[in-house]
C-alpha positions in Angstrom: -28.2 -127.0 102.2 -25.1 -129.0 102.7 -22.3 -129.3 100.1 -19.6 -131.9 100.4 -16.0 -130.8 100.5 -15.4 -132.7 97.3 -18.1 -130.8 95.5 -16.9 -127.4 96.8 -13.3 -128.3 95.7 -14.4 -128.9 92.1 -16.8 -125.9 92.0 -14.0 -123.7 93.4 -11.6 -124.8 90.8 -14.2 -124.1 88.0 -14.9 -120.7 89.5 -11.2 -119.9 89.8 -10.5 -121.0 86.2 -13.3 -118.9 84.8 -12.2 -115.8 86.8 -8.6 -116.2 85.9 -9.4 -116.7 82.2 -11.6 -113.6 82.3 -8.8 -111.6 83.9 -6.4 -112.8 81.2 -8.9 -111.8 78.5 -9.2 -108.4 80.2 -5.4 -107.9 80.4 -4.9 -109.0 76.8 -7.7 -106.8 75.3 -6.3 -103.5 76.8 -5.6 -101.0 74.0 -2.3 -99.2 75.0 -3.2 -96.3 72.7 -6.4 -95.6 74.5 -7.0 -92.8 77.0 -4.8 -93.4 80.1 -7.8 -93.3 82.4 -9.6 -96.0 80.4 -6.4 -98.1 80.4 -6.1 -97.8 84.2 -9.8 -98.6 84.7 -9.4 -101.7 82.5 -6.4 -102.9 84.4 -8.2 -102.4 87.7 -11.2 -104.4 86.4 -8.9 -107.2 85.3 -7.0 -107.2 88.6 -10.3 -107.5 90.4 -11.1 -110.7 88.4 -7.7 -112.1 89.1 -8.3 -111.4 92.8 -11.6 -113.4 92.6 -9.7 -116.2 90.9 -7.2 -116.2 93.8 -10.1 -116.4 96.3 -11.4 -119.4 94.3 -8.0 -121.1 94.5 -7.8 -120.5 98.3 -11.3 -122.0 98.7 -10.2 -125.0 96.6 -7.1 -125.4 98.8 -9.2 -125.3 102.0 -11.6 -127.9 100.6 -8.8 -130.1 99.5 -7.4 -130.0 103.0 -10.8 -130.9 104.4 -11.1 -133.9 102.0 -7.7 -135.1 103.0 -8.6 -134.8 106.7 -5.8 -132.4 107.5 -8.1 -129.6 108.5 -10.7 -129.8 111.2 -11.0 -131.2 114.7 -10.8 -134.7 115.9 -13.9 -136.8 115.2 
């Protein structure tokens, strides 16, 4: 199955937005009065989702470069 660079650009942006929003929700819902191990685990989980959002942004950047013709060989 082939996907166009334009479609991958928009899907990557949606994926990144969802992941970053979920990471923000994870960071904001941490109870500082909880057990320190639970707080550390919660932060690690939120950082993981933020990392996935960064991957989505990188994929969107690569797709945008492909759409603009700045990435790839000569045709």
